[in-house]
Structure formats: C-alpha cells, structure tokens
C-alpha positions as CSV (number, residue, x, y, z in Angstrom):
1,M,40.1,31.5,55.8
2,T,36.9,31.8,53.5
3,I,33.4,30.5,54.7
4,D,34.0,27.8,51.7
5,Q,37.2,26.7,52.8
6,L,36.1,26.4,56.6
7,G,33.1,24.5,55.4
8,A,35.3,22.1,53.5
9,L,37.8,21.6,56.2
10,L,34.6,21.0,58.7
11,Q,33.1,18.3,56.2
12,S,36.7,16.5,56.0
13,T,36.8,16.7,59.9
14,V,33.4,14.9,60.3
15,T,34.3,12.6,57.5
16,M,37.6,11.4,59.4
17,A,36.0,11.3,62.5
18,V,33.3,8.9,61.6
19,P,35.6,5.6,61.5
20,L,37.5,6.7,64.6
21,L,34.3,7.1,66.4
22,F,32.8,3.8,65.6
23,A,36.2,2.0,66.7
24,A,36.3,4.2,69.7
25,L,32.7,3.3,71.1
26,G,33.6,-0.3,70.4
27,E,36.9,-0.1,72.4
28,L,35.1,1.8,75.0
29,V,32.6,-0.9,75.4
30,A,35.3,-3.7,75.8
31,E,37.2,-1.6,78.2
32,R,34.4,-1.0,80.3
33,A,34.2,-4.5,80.8
34,G,37.8,-4.8,81.5
35,I,39.4,-6.0,78.2
36,I,41.7,-3.8,76.4
37,N,41.5,-4.7,72.5
38,I,44.9,-4.0,70.9
39,G,43.8,-5.9,68.0
40,L,41.3,-3.1,67.1
41,E,43.5,-2.2,64.2
42,G,43.4,-5.7,62.6
43,M,39.5,-5.8,63.0
44,I,39.1,-2.5,61.2
45,L,41.5,-3.6,58.4
46,T,39.7,-7.0,58.0
47,G,36.3,-5.3,58.1
48,A,37.4,-3.0,55.3
49,F,38.7,-5.9,53.0
50,T,35.6,-8.0,53.5
51,A,33.2,-5.2,53.0
52,L,34.9,-4.4,49.8
53,L,35.2,-8.2,48.7
54,V,31.5,-8.7,49.3
55,T,30.4,-5.6,47.6
56,F,32.5,-6.2,44.7
57,H,31.1,-9.6,44.2
58,S,27.3,-9.0,45.3
59,G,27.0,-5.4,43.9
60,S,25.3,-4.5,47.4
61,A,26.8,-2.2,50.1
62,A,24.5,-3.6,52.6
63,A,25.7,-7.1,51.9
64,G,29.4,-5.8,52.3
65,L,28.6,-4.4,55.7
66,A,27.1,-7.8,56.8
67,G,30.0,-9.6,55.5
68,A,32.1,-7.5,57.6
69,W,30.2,-8.1,60.5
70,A,30.6,-11.8,60.0
71,A,34.3,-11.4,59.7
72,G,34.3,-9.2,62.9
73,L,32.3,-12.0,64.7
74,L,35.2,-14.4,63.7
75,M,37.9,-12.1,64.9
76,A,36.0,-11.4,68.2
77,L,35.7,-15.2,68.8
78,A,39.7,-15.6,68.1
79,F,40.4,-13.0,70.4
80,V,38.1,-14.2,73.3
81,Y,39.0,-17.6,73.3
82,P,42.6,-17.4,74.5
83,V,41.7,-14.1,76.4
84,V,38.6,-14.8,78.2
85,V,38.5,-18.8,78.2
86,H,42.1,-19.1,79.1
87,G,43.2,-15.8,80.6
88,A,45.9,-15.1,78.1
89,N,47.7,-11.6,78.0
90,Q,45.3,-9.4,76.2
91,V,48.1,-7.0,74.6
92,V,50.0,-10.0,73.3
93,V,46.8,-11.7,71.7
94,G,45.6,-8.2,70.3
95,T,49.0,-7.6,68.7
96,A,49.2,-11.0,67.3
97,M,45.9,-10.5,65.7
98,N,46.9,-7.2,64.1
99,L,49.9,-8.9,62.7
100,L,47.8,-11.7,61.5
101,A,45.0,-9.2,59.9
102,L,47.7,-7.3,58.0
103,G,49.3,-10.5,56.6
104,V,46.0,-12.2,55.7
105,T,44.3,-9.4,53.8
106,G,47.3,-8.5,52.0
107,V,47.9,-11.9,50.7
108,A,44.1,-12.4,50.0
109,Y,43.9,-9.0,48.3
110,R,46.9,-9.9,45.9
111,A,45.6,-13.5,45.4
112,I,42.1,-12.4,44.4
113,F,43.0,-9.3,42.5
114,G,46.3,-9.8,41.3
115,V,49.9,-9.6,42.4
116,T,50.1,-5.8,41.9
117,G,46.4,-5.4,42.9
118,A,43.7,-4.2,40.6
119,A,42.5,-0.8,40.7
120,L,39.1,-1.3,42.0
121,T,36.0,1.0,42.6
122,V,32.8,-0.3,44.0
123,S,29.6,1.5,44.5
124,G,29.2,2.0,48.1
125,F,27.0,3.9,50.6
126,G,26.3,7.3,49.2
127,A,25.3,10.4,51.0
128,V,21.8,10.8,52.3
129,P,21.3,14.6,52.6
130,L,18.5,15.6,55.3
131,P,15.9,18.0,54.0
132,L,16.5,21.5,55.1
133,L,19.2,20.6,57.6
134,S,21.6,19.9,54.9
135,G,21.2,23.5,53.6
136,L,22.4,25.0,56.9
137,P,25.3,27.3,56.3
138,L,28.6,25.9,57.2
139,I,27.4,22.8,59.3
140,G,24.8,21.6,56.7
141,T,27.0,19.6,54.5
142,A,29.4,18.4,57.1
143,F,26.7,17.0,59.6
144,F,23.5,16.5,57.7
145,E,24.7,15.1,54.1
146,Q,26.4,11.9,55.5
147,S,26.0,8.4,54.5
148,I,23.7,5.9,56.6
149,L,26.8,4.8,58.3
150,G,27.8,8.5,59.3
151,Y,24.4,9.0,60.7
152,L,24.8,5.8,62.5
153,A,27.9,6.5,64.1
154,F,26.7,9.9,65.5
155,G,23.4,8.3,66.6
156,L,25.3,5.5,68.6
157,V,26.7,8.1,71.1
158,P,23.6,8.8,73.0
159,L,22.6,5.3,72.7
160,V,25.8,3.9,74.0
161,W,25.7,6.5,76.8
162,Y,22.3,5.6,77.7
163,G,22.8,1.9,77.7
164,M,25.9,1.9,79.9
165,S,24.6,4.6,82.5
166,R,20.8,4.0,82.6
167,T,20.4,0.4,82.0
168,V,20.9,-3.0,84.1
169,P,23.2,-4.5,81.5
170,G,25.1,-1.4,81.3
171,L,25.5,-1.6,85.3
172,K,26.7,-5.1,85.0
173,L,29.2,-4.1,82.4
174,R,30.7,-1.4,84.4
175,M,30.8,-3.7,87.5
176,V,32.7,-6.4,85.5
177,G,35.2,-3.9,84.5
178,E,35.6,-2.3,88.0
179,H,35.3,-5.5,90.0
180,P,34.8,-8.8,88.5
181,R,34.7,-11.0,91.6
182,A,32.3,-8.6,93.2
183,A,30.1,-8.8,90.0
184,A,30.2,-12.6,90.2
185,A,29.2,-12.5,93.7
186,Q,26.0,-10.5,92.7
187,G,25.3,-13.3,90.0
188,V,26.8,-11.3,87.3
189,G,28.1,-13.8,84.5
190,V,31.5,-12.0,84.0
191,R,32.8,-14.1,81.2
192,A,29.6,-13.9,79.3
193,T,29.6,-10.1,79.9
194,Q,33.2,-9.7,78.5
195,V,32.5,-12.0,75.6
196,G,29.4,-9.7,74.7
197,A,31.6,-6.7,75.1
198,V,34.2,-8.0,72.8
199,V,31.7,-9.1,70.3
200,A,30.3,-5.5,70.3
201,C,33.6,-3.9,69.9
202,A,34.5,-6.2,66.8
203,L,31.2,-5.5,65.2
204,L,31.7,-1.5,65.6
205,A,35.4,-2.0,64.6
206,A,34.3,-3.9,61.3
207,T,31.7,-1.2,60.7
208,A,34.6,1.3,60.8
209,G,36.4,-0.8,58.2
210,T,33.2,-0.7,56.0
211,Y,32.8,2.9,56.1
212,L,36.6,3.4,55.0
213,A,36.4,0.9,52.1
214,V,32.8,1.3,51.1
215,A,31.6,4.7,52.1
216,Y,34.7,6.7,52.0
217,A,37.2,5.6,49.6
218,N,34.9,3.0,47.7
219,T,38.2,0.8,47.3
220,F,40.7,-1.3,49.2
221,V,44.5,-0.5,50.1
222,E,46.8,-2.7,52.0
223,G,46.9,-1.4,55.4
224,M,44.4,1.3,54.9
225,S,43.6,1.1,58.7
226,A,46.6,3.3,58.8
227,G,46.8,3.2,62.6
228,R,43.2,4.3,63.3
229,G,42.8,1.3,65.9
230,F,45.6,2.7,67.9
231,I,44.2,6.3,67.5
232,A,40.8,5.0,68.8
233,L,42.6,3.6,71.9
234,A,43.9,7.3,72.6
235,I,40.4,8.7,71.9
236,V,38.8,6.3,74.6
237,I,41.5,7.6,77.1
238,F,41.1,11.3,75.9
239,G,37.5,11.0,76.4
240,R,37.7,9.5,79.8
241,W,36.0,6.3,79.0
242,S,32.8,8.3,78.3
243,P,30.7,8.3,74.9
244,W,30.4,11.9,74.7
245,G,34.0,12.3,75.5
246,A,34.8,10.0,72.8
247,L,32.7,12.2,70.5
248,G,34.6,15.2,71.1
249,A,38.1,13.5,70.9
250,A,37.0,11.8,67.7
251,L,36.4,15.1,66.1
252,L,39.6,16.5,67.4
253,F,41.6,13.6,65.9
254,G,39.3,13.9,62.8
255,F,40.4,17.3,62.5
256,A,44.0,16.8,62.7
257,T,43.7,14.2,59.9
258,A,41.7,16.4,57.9
259,L,44.0,19.3,58.0
260,Q,46.7,17.8,55.8
261,F,44.2,17.8,52.9
262,H,43.4,21.6,53.1
263,V,46.8,22.9,54.1
264,Q,47.6,23.9,50.6
265,A,44.4,25.3,49.9
266,L,44.4,27.4,52.8
267,G,47.9,28.8,51.8
268,W,49.8,27.8,54.8
269,R,53.4,27.2,54.2
270,I,53.8,24.1,56.3
271,P,55.8,21.0,55.1
272,Y,53.0,18.2,54.5
273,Q,55.3,15.7,56.2
274,F,54.5,17.4,59.6
275,L,50.8,17.3,59.0
276,L,50.9,13.6,57.9
277,M,52.5,12.7,61.3
278,L,50.0,15.1,63.4
279,P,47.5,12.6,64.2
280,Y,49.9,10.2,65.5
281,V,51.9,12.8,67.5
282,L,48.9,13.9,69.1
283,T,48.2,10.0,69.8
284,L,51.5,9.9,71.7
285,V,51.0,13.2,73.4
286,V,47.7,11.7,74.9
287,L,49.2,8.4,75.7
288,M,52.1,10.0,77.5
289,G,50.5,12.9,79.3
290,Y,47.0,13.0,79.5
291,A,46.5,9.3,80.3
292,G,47.9,9.5,83.9
293,T,45.2,12.2,84.6
294,T,42.5,9.8,84.3
295,R,41.0,6.7,86.1
296,P,40.5,3.6,84.0
297,P,38.4,0.7,84.9
298,A,40.2,-0.8,87.8
299,S,40.4,-4.3,86.1
300,L,41.3,-3.2,82.8
301,G,43.7,-5.5,81.3
302,L,44.0,-7.7,84.1
303,P,44.1,-11.4,83.4
304,V,40.6,-12.9,83.2
305,R,40.0,-15.4,86.1
306,R,37.7,-18.1,86.6
307,E,34.4,-17.0,88.5
308,P,34.2,-18.2,91.7
C-alpha cells in the first residue's frame, strides 16, 4: 500500500466516522440518562431529508442545518411523550419512529421531487482546510481538511466528556441513569433530565443526517441512513459509554465502511459483497460478544416511573 493509498483510506475513514460519531455521542447522552433510543435511525434519516429540502429551497447549508434541528426537536418530542410522560416501552416506540421516518421521508421525497425522484445536487458545507495542519503528510487531509460539521463532531468529544464527568448537570444526568429514585430524592428533576437528554440526542442525530445529505453526498437518497443509527448503538456499547471510547469505535466502524471503497484500488481480491456487509457484521459481533463484558447504566431501558 502506497502513502497516497493509505492517505486516501484514512480520509475516507474519517469521513465515514463523522456521522457515526454525531449519532453515537447523542445516544451516549440519552443512555446515560437511562433512555435507549432505538429511533436514532429515523432521526438521522429525517434530519438528512429536512436538511436537503431546506438547503435546496433556501440555497443555504446553515438554514438546512437549522431545519434539521427543528425536525430533530419534533422527533424528540414525539419520542419523549409516550416514553417519559407515559412510561411506554422505549424499544417499541423507537422502532415505530424508525418505520414512520422511513415512510414519511420516502413519500415526501417522491411527492416533492417526482415519483422516480429527481437527481438533486445542492451546495452544502465545503471543506475548510486549516493552515499548516492540512499540509501534514498522511493525516493532514484526513483530519484537518474537514467541513465545519467534521470539526464540530471531533470537538464535541472532549466537551461531552467534560460535561458528563466534571459538571453538576453531568453528575445529575448520570445519577438519573443509574438510580432515578435516588436522584429524585436528591432533588434532581428526573423527567426534565431525561427529556433534555433525548432532545440533545435528537439534535445530534439530525446533525449526523445533515452531514450525510449536505456535507458528504450533497443529495438525498431514500433510506440513506443505511443502518447508521443501529451502528451508533453498537459504538456506544463498544466504547463503554465513554465519549473517548465512542470516538475510537466510530473510527473503527468508519474504517470498516471506507474499506469497501478502496479494496479495488488496493488490489485485494475480495468480493465486494463481503466488504459491504462488514460494518453490519462488526455490529452484530459487538452486540453478541462484547456487550456482555460491559456494564450499562443501571436503569437503561427500564420504564420511566413517576417521581416520588
């Protein structure tokens, strides 16, 4: 493998890791509050469609991001009402939201752009090379020639870590995820904390969708989230519910996704079908094997009860 090929593979790895990292950080915040958001896939897809739609009509990628955040907020409210207010099963509600998002975005896309779907290309978030750093060999283009959203994804890792481990709101968040009744006894608003965590999760998932549609592909394809929400769930487990662990896991899954684009250039005689399924096989391996060796938040996925 030449230096140029290795640099191209690294660049693709980082590009594929960015939306996974956004979604995983959002899911991490939600799970630390005891909420497992299976609807992450639908939130990514809704964010991607809304970002493309708003960007297409406004000509502004920033407006597209704002539109995606608005759609993510609506998705969050649709999730927390049955789950947090009425204590509904989190997995069932999340699955329903995934199916709803897949259907609504598909129908809306065809209704607006035609039955067969128009070939759309929008001007989205372009790369912003950092002086000097972008010229570094091998890693320069991959890490320091990103879009604004790419830099935001990596910058959020230390911010989320600091927020959860070194601040009072972060302590309250973790208390709710471990023992909500004990947290309520200490005066922590359990429901408010969980609602805030789900809203943060939805906004980050919508940002992941925006990156896919307006920074990476500059278009929208039905179902373009392509399982990234479920991969993000595996990343949170593989990263042991830690922002830094999520970063490493996102890069690993990003590499597994990027490899399929470079195998022919590398001259490896591997059927491309095996490479296409590699990220999903890795997800199953993590969920079946690695998940049993980690300890999730104690109240993760449990029905939300009324505060005493």
